[in-house]
N, C-alpha and C positions, 0 to 999 in steps of 0.2 A: 796523610803523607802521599798515598797513592794518587789521590785526586790532584794534589799539587804537582806531582810528576807528570800526570797526564796533561795538565794545563800548560806546563812548561814545554812539553813536547809539541803540543798544538801551536803554542806561540812560536817555537822555532820553525815549524813547518810553514806557518803563515808568513813569517818574516823572510824565509828563504824563497817562497813563492813570489812575494812582492819584489824582492831584489833581483830575481832571475827570470821572471816570466811576465807576459802581458796578455790580457784578453781583450780583443778588439772586434768590432763589428765592421764588416766590409761595407764601404760607403759608395761603391760604384760598380759598374759592370765591366770594368777594364780587364778583369782577369777571367771572364767567362771563356771556356766552360769549366775551368778549374775551380774558381771561386765565384760566388754569386752575391749580388747585393743582399745584405741581411744575414749572411753567414757569420757565425761567431767563431773566431779563430784564436787558438793558443799559439803564442810566439815565444821563442827564446829571446829574452830582452834583458841581459845582465846590465844593471845600472852602474856597476863599478868599472867596467871596461867595454871597449867597443866591440861590435859584432863584425866578424869577417865573413863575407859572402863568397861563395863559389858560383861559377856559372851554372845556371839551372835552379839555384835557390830562389825562393819567393821572399822578397824583402818587405818588411813592415817599415815604412819610411814616411818622412814628413814631406808632403808634396810641395812642388814649386809651381808658380804660374808659368804659362807659356811665355816664351821669349818676346813674342809680339803683343802680349796682353799687358797693357799699362794700367788696368783697373783692379787687378787682383794682386794680393800679396801672399807669400807663403804662410805667413802667420795666421791668415784667415782660413786656411784649408785644413781639413781633418787628416790625421795619419791614415794611410791607405796601403795597398799592396800592389807590387809589380814584380816581374821576374828579372833576376840578374842575368844579363846576356854576356857581359864581359867585365873583367876587372884586372886584366893582365897586361895593361899597357898596349893593347892592340888597337888597330884602326877599324872603326865601324863605319860602313857605308849603309845608307838606307834610302830606299825609294818606295814610299808608301809602306806596304806590308813586307816588302822584300828587304831582308837584312843580310849584310855581308860582313865577314870578319877577315881582315887582311885580304880583301878582294875576292873571297870565296863565299858564295851564297850558302846560307844554312840549308842543310839537307831537309827535304820534306817528303812525306808519304801521304797521299790522299786517302782519307778514311771514308769519304762520302760515297754512297752507292748511287752512281749516276743513273742507274736503271729506274730508280724511284723518282717519280715526278713530285716536285716540292713547290710550294709557293715561292715567289721570287724573293721574299723577305727572309726566308729561312737560309741561314749561312751555310757555307761549306765547312767541313771539318778536316783538318790536316794534323799529322804528327810531325813536329819539328825536332831536329836533333842537333845539339851543339857539338863542337869539336871534342869536348871531353866525354862524350857519350850520353850526357843528360838529355832526356827527351820528355816531351809534354805535348798536349793537344792545343791547337790554336783554332780560332774560327775566322773565316774570311767571307766577304760577300760573294754571291754567285757571279756578280759582275765586278771586274777588277777595280780596285780603288783608283780614283783619279784626283789630281790636285797638285799642290806644290810642296808636299811634305817629303823633301829629299835633301840629302847632304852627306857630309863626311866629318867624322870627329875622331880625334886621337884620345883614347882613354888612358890617361896617365895613371901611374901606380897609385893605389889608394883611392881611385875614383871608380864609379860604376856606371855602366850603360844599362838602364832598366827599360823593359818593354812589357806591355800588357799582352796576355794571351789572346785577348779580343782586339785585334789590330784595327777594327773598325771604330772602336769607341774609346780607346785608351789615350789619355794625355800622359805621354811618357817622354823618354829621352829624345825621341824624334822631334818633339816640340819644345822641351824644356832644357835640353842639354844634359850633360852627365851629372851624377849625384856624388857628393863627397861623403866621406866616412861620417861626418857630423849629421848628415841627412838620414842615416840609417838608424832605425829604432830597434830592429830585431829581425829574426828569421822565422817565418811561419813554419809551424810543426804539425798541428792538427786542426781539423775543423771539428769544433765541439758540437755545433748545431748547424745543420745544413738547411737553408731556407728553400732551396729549389731542388737540389740533388741529394739523393739519399746517402747516408753514411753506413757504418758497419751495423748499427742497430737502428733501423729506420732512418730518421734524420740525424741520429747522434753518432759522433765520433768517426772521423775519417782521417787517416794519415795522409800527409802531403809529401809528394816526392821531393 
């Protein structure tokens, strides 16, 4: 009888985990330095209702191809992670790595020690802060990004503007446009195993902001 109760309890726990959580491996470097390729991440992913993101949350999402990419399809791409920048019906302007919400650039504090000479391929590190107070580290090249990644988009209610913390390598809303609620698979909670950066116990277990 006791073993039967234990088996039932284990079954309930497993079923609850399957229904409400997801374990995924990071597929790209788009979220460096927060997440690295190969990190194993636990996400809140309730299968019975949609996940609501707040600015600053890290989204587990189903990627889309870039708007000018005619060879890739979203169904060919693995679920991955990006950060929610806006979901409140705001207007986002972007020029390479610079993001603005309703015409105001996101606040940044430089974390790189300029007194230390570094190879040119080692990126600069900044702390970026959203209007709601959420903050996180991003990396940028020592030389300012150049190119034609610029534009303006109105984020309608129920839509999300997602961006990578690694602005040099991320395929995000600057190239793909905004993401709908149906594109969101979950919200990242913890790094269960860190491939490059250490967690609470060596490479294990690190909470995400």
